[in-house]
C-alpha beads as a LAMMPS data file, in Angstrom:
LAMMPS data file: protein, C-alpha beads

159 atoms
158 bonds

1 atom types
1 bond types

-500.0 500.0 xlo xhi
-500.0 500.0 ylo yhi
-500.0 500.0 zlo zhi

Masses

1 110.0

Atoms # bond

1 1 1 164.104 -45.840 -459.563
2 1 1 161.563 -44.506 -461.869
3 1 1 158.716 -45.069 -459.234
4 1 1 160.396 -43.054 -456.707
5 1 1 161.329 -40.347 -459.179
6 1 1 157.435 -40.082 -460.061
7 1 1 156.515 -40.046 -456.486
8 1 1 159.051 -37.441 -455.445
9 1 1 157.910 -35.179 -458.406
10 1 1 154.384 -35.384 -457.567
11 1 1 154.869 -34.991 -453.807
12 1 1 156.826 -31.762 -454.272
13 1 1 154.319 -30.326 -456.883
14 1 1 151.535 -31.052 -454.344
15 1 1 153.553 -29.458 -451.542
16 1 1 154.180 -26.409 -453.824
17 1 1 150.368 -26.047 -454.525
18 1 1 149.689 -25.486 -450.800
19 1 1 151.753 -22.437 -451.344
20 1 1 149.726 -21.469 -454.251
21 1 1 152.267 -22.303 -456.807
22 1 1 151.116 -24.613 -459.397
23 1 1 154.051 -25.473 -461.638
24 1 1 155.853 -28.401 -463.091
25 1 1 158.793 -29.721 -461.385
26 1 1 161.390 -31.298 -463.605
27 1 1 162.730 -34.572 -462.181
28 1 1 165.946 -36.545 -463.039
29 1 1 168.256 -38.806 -461.355
30 1 1 171.990 -38.845 -461.174
31 1 1 174.141 -41.118 -459.122
32 1 1 171.117 -42.652 -457.252
33 1 1 170.011 -38.997 -456.210
34 1 1 166.772 -37.734 -457.497
35 1 1 167.272 -34.189 -458.785
36 1 1 164.036 -32.070 -458.571
37 1 1 164.236 -28.662 -460.343
38 1 1 161.649 -25.980 -459.730
39 1 1 161.530 -23.203 -462.357
40 1 1 161.939 -19.492 -461.639
41 1 1 158.690 -18.060 -460.182
42 1 1 157.426 -15.025 -458.119
43 1 1 157.842 -17.226 -455.004
44 1 1 161.801 -17.738 -455.549
45 1 1 162.836 -15.760 -452.467
46 1 1 160.130 -17.343 -450.195
47 1 1 160.900 -20.961 -451.505
48 1 1 164.697 -20.585 -451.291
49 1 1 164.553 -19.007 -447.992
50 1 1 167.505 -17.425 -446.030
51 1 1 170.780 -19.161 -447.335
52 1 1 168.743 -21.804 -448.807
53 1 1 167.117 -23.040 -445.620
54 1 1 163.465 -23.448 -446.705
55 1 1 164.738 -25.117 -449.894
56 1 1 166.655 -27.586 -447.739
57 1 1 163.781 -28.100 -445.730
58 1 1 161.622 -29.155 -448.749
59 1 1 164.312 -31.392 -449.799
60 1 1 164.192 -32.917 -446.220
61 1 1 160.406 -33.348 -446.334
62 1 1 160.412 -35.056 -449.764
63 1 1 163.243 -37.393 -448.930
64 1 1 161.387 -38.421 -445.588
65 1 1 158.081 -38.979 -447.547
66 1 1 160.170 -41.253 -449.996
67 1 1 161.640 -43.143 -447.054
68 1 1 158.417 -43.440 -444.952
69 1 1 156.583 -44.850 -448.049
70 1 1 159.091 -47.600 -448.637
71 1 1 160.666 -46.293 -451.890
72 1 1 164.013 -47.659 -452.766
73 1 1 165.526 -44.400 -453.322
74 1 1 165.309 -41.422 -450.973
75 1 1 168.189 -39.240 -451.769
76 1 1 166.743 -36.037 -453.080
77 1 1 168.232 -32.855 -454.284
78 1 1 165.686 -29.799 -454.600
79 1 1 166.811 -26.873 -456.539
80 1 1 164.771 -23.785 -456.969
81 1 1 165.405 -21.437 -459.932
82 1 1 168.876 -22.868 -460.323
83 1 1 169.915 -21.369 -456.938
84 1 1 172.098 -24.364 -455.862
85 1 1 173.714 -24.463 -459.541
86 1 1 174.714 -20.799 -459.259
87 1 1 175.728 -20.938 -455.709
88 1 1 177.976 -23.951 -456.501
89 1 1 179.492 -22.093 -459.403
90 1 1 180.312 -19.116 -457.294
91 1 1 181.656 -21.345 -454.350
92 1 1 183.918 -23.103 -456.955
93 1 1 185.341 -19.806 -458.107
94 1 1 185.868 -18.741 -454.555
95 1 1 187.515 -22.047 -453.687
96 1 1 189.878 -21.588 -456.628
97 1 1 191.170 -18.365 -455.127
98 1 1 191.715 -20.031 -451.791
99 1 1 193.550 -22.721 -453.724
100 1 1 195.630 -20.269 -455.474
101 1 1 196.630 -18.648 -452.206
102 1 1 197.621 -21.996 -450.686
103 1 1 199.680 -22.890 -453.723
104 1 1 201.547 -19.543 -453.657
105 1 1 202.110 -19.439 -449.701
106 1 1 202.584 -23.121 -449.079
107 1 1 200.562 -22.671 -445.927
108 1 1 197.388 -24.491 -445.126
109 1 1 194.132 -22.413 -444.952
110 1 1 191.358 -23.153 -442.601
111 1 1 188.037 -21.910 -443.987
112 1 1 184.858 -20.821 -442.203
113 1 1 182.160 -23.640 -441.118
114 1 1 179.862 -24.429 -444.076
115 1 1 177.244 -27.120 -444.863
116 1 1 178.224 -30.583 -446.361
117 1 1 177.258 -29.569 -449.839
118 1 1 179.487 -26.560 -449.770
119 1 1 182.308 -28.717 -448.280
120 1 1 181.950 -31.136 -450.907
121 1 1 182.556 -28.567 -453.636
122 1 1 185.580 -27.253 -451.989
123 1 1 186.929 -30.750 -451.691
124 1 1 186.262 -31.566 -455.406
125 1 1 187.783 -28.262 -456.564
126 1 1 191.075 -28.641 -454.416
127 1 1 191.440 -32.415 -455.380
128 1 1 191.180 -31.251 -459.110
129 1 1 193.851 -28.680 -458.336
130 1 1 196.088 -31.375 -456.690
131 1 1 195.531 -30.117 -453.091
132 1 1 194.666 -32.227 -450.142
133 1 1 191.691 -31.127 -448.100
134 1 1 190.243 -32.259 -444.759
135 1 1 186.815 -31.611 -442.999
136 1 1 187.186 -30.903 -439.203
137 1 1 184.751 -30.127 -436.389
138 1 1 181.230 -31.353 -435.680
139 1 1 177.773 -30.297 -436.846
140 1 1 177.303 -26.603 -437.837
141 1 1 180.844 -25.803 -436.890
142 1 1 182.450 -28.480 -439.523
143 1 1 184.887 -26.754 -441.850
144 1 1 187.454 -27.547 -444.497
145 1 1 191.186 -27.102 -444.295
146 1 1 193.089 -26.827 -447.522
147 1 1 196.529 -28.133 -447.494
148 1 1 199.421 -27.913 -449.932
149 1 1 200.622 -31.401 -451.064
150 1 1 204.062 -32.260 -449.406
151 1 1 206.621 -32.851 -451.926
152 1 1 209.504 -35.486 -451.345
153 1 1 212.068 -32.637 -451.001
154 1 1 210.020 -30.800 -448.251
155 1 1 209.452 -34.206 -446.590
156 1 1 213.212 -34.751 -446.452
157 1 1 213.938 -31.294 -445.007
158 1 1 211.504 -31.895 -442.182
159 1 1 213.464 -34.945 -441.056

Bonds

1 1 1 2
2 1 2 3
3 1 3 4
4 1 4 5
5 1 5 6
6 1 6 7
7 1 7 8
8 1 8 9
9 1 9 10
10 1 10 11
11 1 11 12
12 1 12 13
13 1 13 14
14 1 14 15
15 1 15 16
16 1 16 17
17 1 17 18
18 1 18 19
19 1 19 20
20 1 20 21
21 1 21 22
22 1 22 23
23 1 23 24
24 1 24 25
25 1 25 26
26 1 26 27
27 1 27 28
28 1 28 29
29 1 29 30
30 1 30 31
31 1 31 32
32 1 32 33
33 1 33 34
34 1 34 35
35 1 35 36
36 1 36 37
37 1 37 38
38 1 38 39
39 1 39 40
40 1 40 41
41 1 41 42
42 1 42 43
43 1 43 44
44 1 44 45
45 1 45 46
46 1 46 47
47 1 47 48
48 1 48 49
49 1 49 50
50 1 50 51
51 1 51 52
52 1 52 53
53 1 53 54
54 1 54 55
55 1 55 56
56 1 56 57
57 1 57 58
58 1 58 59
59 1 59 60
60 1 60 61
61 1 61 62
62 1 62 63
63 1 63 64
64 1 64 65
65 1 65 66
66 1 66 67
67 1 67 68
68 1 68 69
69 1 69 70
70 1 70 71
71 1 71 72
72 1 72 73
73 1 73 74
74 1 74 75
75 1 75 76
76 1 76 77
77 1 77 78
78 1 78 79
79 1 79 80
80 1 80 81
81 1 81 82
82 1 82 83
83 1 83 84
84 1 84 85
85 1 85 86
86 1 86 87
87 1 87 88
88 1 88 89
89 1 89 90
90 1 90 91
91 1 91 92
92 1 92 93
93 1 93 94
94 1 94 95
95 1 95 96
96 1 96 97
97 1 97 98
98 1 98 99
99 1 99 100
100 1 100 101
101 1 101 102
102 1 102 103
103 1 103 104
104 1 104 105
105 1 105 106
106 1 106 107
107 1 107 108
108 1 108 109
109 1 109 110
110 1 110 111
111 1 111 112
112 1 112 113
113 1 113 114
114 1 114 115
115 1 115 116
116 1 116 117
117 1 117 118
118 1 118 119
119 1 119 120
120 1 120 121
121 1 121 122
122 1 122 123
123 1 123 124
124 1 124 125
125 1 125 126
126 1 126 127
127 1 127 128
128 1 128 129
129 1 129 130
130 1 130 131
131 1 131 132
132 1 132 133
133 1 133 134
134 1 134 135
135 1 135 136
136 1 136 137
137 1 137 138
138 1 138 139
139 1 139 140
140 1 140 141
141 1 141 142
142 1 142 143
143 1 143 144
144 1 144 145
145 1 145 146
146 1 146 147
147 1 147 148
148 1 148 149
149 1 149 150
150 1 150 151
151 1 151 152
152 1 152 153
153 1 153 154
154 1 154 155
155 1 155 156
156 1 156 157
157 1 157 158
158 1 158 159
């Protein structure tokens, strides 16, 4: 794992240097995922891209480089200026609002399509709140449905 982390860190630093950014990348591992964190710079907007697209592309490139060079671990998460961390926090807060709505109305709530990382956050927050979730759809149209947990009395009423 250590060899993969060092390679991924160096690869991303070299990649960023092509954009004229000479900075240290902080690398750790968590659950067999290499976490690469780029500190805040004057190129944040450029490196993050619209809705994080450029950042995800950098992540994909580093992951492929690891895989193509035979490294054991190739799952990579690139975060620039804590963008993903802040986005996850905002999404978790929004998910809590959706969960409160489902709990108060007792009606399932289909959400807008979102990427897998965002869906994972919604699933986690809903699970912690005691609600069930399901991802539905294909590709870019995949979305989450938040459902209230059926109680034994409501199941008996349905029969």
